[in-house]
C-alpha positions as CSV (number, residue, x, y, z in Angstrom):
1,M,-17.9,5.3,-9.6
2,K,-15.5,8.2,-9.9
3,A,-13.0,9.2,-12.5
4,M,-10.4,11.8,-13.5
5,I,-9.8,13.1,-17.0
6,F,-6.3,14.5,-17.7
7,A,-7.1,17.5,-20.0
8,A,-4.2,19.9,-19.0
9,G,-1.9,19.1,-21.9
10,L,-0.3,21.8,-24.0
11,G,-1.0,20.1,-27.3
12,T,2.3,21.2,-28.9
13,R,2.3,18.4,-31.4
14,L,-1.0,19.5,-32.8
15,R,-0.1,23.1,-33.6
16,P,-1.4,25.2,-35.3
17,L,-4.8,23.5,-34.3
18,T,-4.0,24.1,-30.6
19,D,-2.8,27.7,-31.0
20,E,-6.2,29.0,-30.0
21,R,-7.9,26.0,-28.3
22,P,-6.8,23.4,-25.8
23,K,-6.1,19.9,-27.1
24,A,-9.1,18.4,-25.2
25,L,-11.5,20.5,-27.3
26,I,-10.1,19.4,-30.7
27,E,-13.0,17.8,-32.5
28,I,-13.4,14.4,-34.0
29,N,-16.2,14.6,-36.6
30,G,-17.7,17.6,-34.8
31,V,-17.4,16.2,-31.3
32,P,-14.7,17.4,-28.9
33,L,-12.3,14.9,-27.5
34,L,-13.3,15.9,-24.0
35,E,-16.9,15.2,-24.7
36,I,-16.1,11.7,-26.1
37,A,-14.1,10.9,-23.0
38,I,-16.9,12.2,-20.7
39,R,-19.6,10.2,-22.4
40,R,-17.5,7.0,-22.5
41,L,-16.9,7.2,-18.8
42,Q,-20.5,8.0,-18.1
43,A,-21.6,5.0,-20.1
44,A,-19.3,2.9,-18.0
45,G,-21.0,3.9,-14.8
46,V,-19.0,7.0,-13.7
47,R,-21.2,9.4,-11.8
48,E,-18.6,11.8,-10.4
49,L,-15.8,13.2,-12.5
50,I,-12.9,15.7,-12.0
51,I,-11.0,17.3,-15.0
52,N,-7.7,19.1,-14.7
53,I,-7.0,22.2,-16.8
54,H,-4.0,24.3,-17.7
55,Y,-3.4,25.6,-21.2
56,L,-6.4,27.8,-22.3
57,G,-8.3,26.2,-19.4
58,G,-11.0,28.8,-19.4
59,Q,-12.3,27.4,-22.6
60,I,-12.8,24.0,-20.9
61,V,-14.6,25.7,-18.1
62,D,-16.9,27.4,-20.6
63,F,-17.5,24.1,-22.4
64,L,-18.6,22.4,-19.2
65,H,-20.8,25.4,-18.4
66,H,-22.6,25.3,-21.7
67,N,-23.0,21.5,-22.0
68,T,-25.1,19.4,-19.9
69,F,-24.2,15.8,-18.9
70,S,-27.3,14.7,-17.0
71,G,-26.7,12.7,-13.8
72,L,-23.0,13.5,-13.7
73,R,-21.2,15.7,-11.1
74,I,-18.2,17.4,-12.7
75,A,-15.5,19.2,-10.8
76,V,-12.4,21.1,-12.2
77,S,-8.9,20.9,-10.8
78,D,-7.3,24.2,-11.9
79,E,-3.6,24.0,-12.8
80,R,-3.5,27.2,-14.8
81,D,-0.8,28.7,-12.5
82,L,1.4,25.6,-12.7
83,L,1.3,22.5,-14.9
84,L,1.8,19.6,-12.5
85,D,2.4,16.6,-14.9
86,T,0.3,13.5,-14.5
87,G,1.4,12.5,-11.0
88,G,1.2,16.0,-9.6
89,G,-2.1,16.6,-11.3
90,L,-3.6,13.5,-9.7
91,K,-2.1,14.4,-6.3
92,K,-3.8,17.9,-6.5
93,A,-7.1,16.1,-7.1
94,A,-6.7,13.6,-4.3
95,W,-9.4,15.4,-2.2
96,F,-12.0,14.2,-4.8
97,F,-11.4,10.6,-4.0
98,E,-11.9,10.8,-0.3
99,D,-14.3,7.8,-0.3
100,G,-11.4,5.4,-0.6
101,R,-12.8,3.5,-3.6
102,P,-10.9,2.7,-6.8
103,F,-11.4,5.2,-9.6
104,L,-10.7,5.5,-13.3
105,A,-8.1,7.8,-14.8
106,Y,-8.4,8.7,-18.5
107,N,-6.2,10.8,-20.9
108,A,-8.4,13.1,-22.9
109,D,-6.5,12.6,-26.1
110,V,-7.1,8.8,-26.2
111,L,-9.7,7.2,-28.4
112,T,-10.3,3.5,-27.8
113,T,-13.0,0.8,-27.8
114,L,-11.6,-0.6,-24.6
115,D,-14.4,-2.0,-22.3
116,L,-14.1,0.3,-19.3
117,K,-16.5,-1.7,-17.2
118,A,-14.4,-4.8,-17.7
119,L,-11.2,-3.0,-16.8
120,Y,-12.8,-1.7,-13.6
121,A,-14.2,-5.1,-12.7
122,A,-10.8,-6.8,-13.3
123,H,-9.1,-4.3,-11.0
124,T,-11.6,-4.6,-8.1
125,A,-11.4,-8.4,-8.3
126,S,-7.6,-8.4,-8.0
127,G,-7.1,-6.0,-5.1
128,A,-4.1,-4.4,-7.0
129,L,-2.8,-1.0,-6.2
130,A,-3.5,0.0,-9.8
131,T,-4.4,-1.7,-13.1
132,L,-3.0,-0.3,-16.3
133,A,-4.6,-0.8,-19.7
134,V,-1.8,-1.9,-22.1
135,Q,-1.3,-3.3,-25.6
136,E,1.4,-5.1,-27.5
137,R,2.1,-2.4,-30.0
138,A,5.0,-0.3,-31.2
139,S,5.9,2.5,-28.8
140,S,9.0,4.5,-27.8
141,R,8.3,3.7,-24.2
142,A,7.0,0.6,-22.5
143,F,6.1,-0.8,-19.1
144,L,7.8,-4.1,-18.3
145,F,5.6,-6.9,-16.8
146,D,6.4,-10.3,-15.5
147,E,4.7,-13.5,-16.8
148,N,1.9,-12.9,-14.3
149,G,1.2,-9.4,-15.6
150,R,2.7,-7.6,-12.6
151,L,4.6,-4.4,-13.2
152,S,8.3,-4.9,-12.9
153,G,9.9,-1.9,-14.7
154,W,10.1,0.5,-17.6
155,R,12.0,0.8,-20.8
156,N,12.8,3.5,-23.3
157,T,12.8,1.4,-26.5
158,A,14.4,4.1,-28.5
159,T,17.5,4.6,-26.3
160,G,17.5,1.2,-24.5
161,A,17.4,2.9,-21.1
162,E,15.7,0.7,-18.5
163,R,14.6,0.9,-14.9
164,L,13.6,-2.1,-12.9
165,S,11.3,-2.0,-9.9
166,R,11.5,-5.7,-8.9
167,P,13.4,-8.8,-10.1
168,A,11.6,-10.7,-12.8
169,H,12.5,-12.8,-15.8
170,P,11.4,-12.9,-18.5
171,L,10.0,-9.4,-18.9
172,Y,7.3,-8.4,-21.4
173,P,7.2,-4.9,-22.8
174,L,3.7,-3.5,-23.2
175,A,2.6,0.0,-24.3
176,F,0.5,2.0,-21.8
177,S,-2.9,3.1,-23.2
178,G,-3.4,6.1,-21.0
179,I,-6.3,4.6,-19.1
180,H,-5.9,3.0,-15.6
181,V,-7.8,2.2,-12.5
182,I,-6.2,3.4,-9.3
183,D,-6.8,2.6,-5.6
184,P,-6.4,5.7,-3.4
185,R,-3.7,3.9,-1.5
186,L,-1.5,5.1,-4.3
187,F,-1.5,8.6,-2.9
188,G,0.6,7.3,0.0
189,Y,3.4,6.6,-2.5
190,M,3.5,10.1,-4.0
191,P,6.5,12.5,-3.3
192,A,6.3,15.8,-1.5
193,E,7.1,17.9,-4.5
194,E,4.3,19.3,-6.7
195,V,5.4,18.3,-10.2
196,F,6.1,14.7,-11.1
197,S,5.0,11.9,-13.4
198,I,2.6,9.1,-12.5
199,V,5.1,6.7,-14.1
200,E,7.6,7.5,-11.4
201,V,5.0,6.8,-8.7
202,Y,4.1,3.4,-10.3
203,L,7.8,2.4,-10.6
204,G,8.4,3.3,-7.0
205,A,5.4,1.5,-5.7
206,A,5.7,-1.6,-7.9
207,G,8.3,-3.3,-5.7
208,R,5.9,-3.2,-2.7
209,E,2.4,-3.7,-4.1
210,P,1.0,-5.3,-7.2
211,I,0.4,-3.1,-10.2
212,L,-1.2,-5.2,-12.9
213,A,-1.5,-5.2,-16.7
214,Y,-4.9,-5.3,-18.4
215,R,-4.3,-6.3,-22.0
216,H,-6.7,-5.2,-24.6
217,D,-4.7,-6.0,-27.8
218,T,-7.8,-6.4,-30.1
219,D,-9.3,-3.0,-29.3
220,L,-9.1,0.1,-31.4
221,W,-6.7,2.6,-29.8
222,L,-5.5,5.9,-31.0
223,D,-3.3,8.6,-29.4
224,V,-5.0,11.7,-30.9
225,G,-2.2,14.0,-29.7
226,K,-0.4,13.4,-32.9
227,P,-1.4,14.9,-36.3
228,A,-1.3,11.6,-38.2
229,Q,-3.4,9.8,-35.6
230,L,-5.9,12.8,-35.6
231,A,-6.4,12.4,-39.3
232,R,-6.9,8.6,-38.9
233,A,-9.4,9.2,-36.1
234,Q,-11.5,11.4,-38.3
235,D,-11.8,8.4,-40.7
236,L,-12.3,5.6,-38.1
237,W,-14.2,7.1,-35.2
238,S,-18.0,7.8,-35.3
């Protein structure tokens, strides 16, 4: 199994902690977020992994050089010249997924007890274009799914702005957990430009192929890109 970790974020919300180190190397009880993500993916069966880098990316390269993850092939997708956003970052790494098999994508600043093996198995059983880990929780932005869990749109819950990809009623707003399983067919829906969000790709493709929700409401989930959540993570995560 292959995976990608998104580790190119600027970490602006965590300043001054990120003034001199990338967000992915912020530590939770002495362990960098990137290491937690790598070890969780490895435990789920990932054997080949690519990590994108941008801000202070050399530190991530050094970290990977000085830490051994036995049995795991790790590649780096270098975005230090231009930050490509989630969609553009994934597009740049498309060469890594030439085997045509579904792969996991994982935000480095997420901590969760989500069962990654179960997520991957659910995706492969469905034949969907992508499967998104989601929860029913408060969020300023939410994907909208129909009663069968198929992606149908997106909503900014703070402003009320909404974009629909396909007709459906009723719609259920669910917050994205930053972890997904992707079929490489998704690359065919990506635009020509370099910088774009994966959300835009999903919304564009959802009208033509199924993109499904994988709910994990009972799991612990923390976005450690925010100071309050970082403090909570230090208390909860071991």
